[in-house]
C-alpha positions, 0 to 999 in steps of 0.5 A: 449930529453931535457937537462934542468930540468923543473920547474912546477910552480904556484903562488897564489896572493891576487887578479887579479890586476897586483899589487896584492901581491904574496901570495904563490910560489910553484912547482916541479923540474922535470928531463926531461930525465925520467920525475920523480919529483926530488924536491917539494917546497912551500913558503908562502909570507908575503903580503906587502900591505894587505890593497889592498888584494881582500877578495875574492882572499884571500878566494879562496886561503885559506888565514888565518893568521894561515896558513901564520904565517911562511910566509917570505918576497917576496925577501927572498923567491926569494933568496931561490928559485933562485938557484932551478930555475936557469937552469930550463925550467919553465912550468905552466898553463896559465903562463903569469899571473905567469911569469909577476908577477915573472918578476916584483918581480925579477926586484923589488928585484934587482935580475936576472930573472932565466927563461928568454925565457925558458918557456912552457905554458901547456895551449898553448899545450893543446889548440893546441891539443884540440881547441874546449874546450869551458869552457873558452878561451882555457879551464881551468885547471879544465876542462883539468883535468876532461878530462884526469881524473886528480884529483884536491884536492886543486884548487888554492893552488900553490903546488897542481896546479903545481902538476896537471899541471905537470900531465897534461903536461905528458898526453899532451906529450903522446898525442903529441907523438901519433900525431907524430907517 
């Protein structure tokens, strides 16, 4: 159906402020022909402005100096992941948050944004199929996971959120096929 691989991506940040540092970038590269996972990645990022971090965001994201001891500078992480991202369709849940921060990070690093218009927001698909989800505007990732029986082991950890977004996307694809047939 599609010719490009998908990158189910999630980031975690040191707060909701648009200037908050990216803490973690993780995701899955998925073959769009058979929807099998080809590769997983997870990178912890050194905070450039620790003093601006929201303590509650750090707590929610499980930040500890020990867990982040091998973190890398953001530009180094972007350079490492850029070849992996290039040519993929980025997919995420309520992805505007992630996209806007990644676009800015690429711009500030002087690098080309590898996604440029090749994006799918899984929340938008879910909202079309389930317009009456009332837990938040359009529903939360947790509420949709509960609806489909998808287990969330580590909410607000980027790799787990990317995994459950991928699982939710597959369930929504099945639902779309049912609506079409």
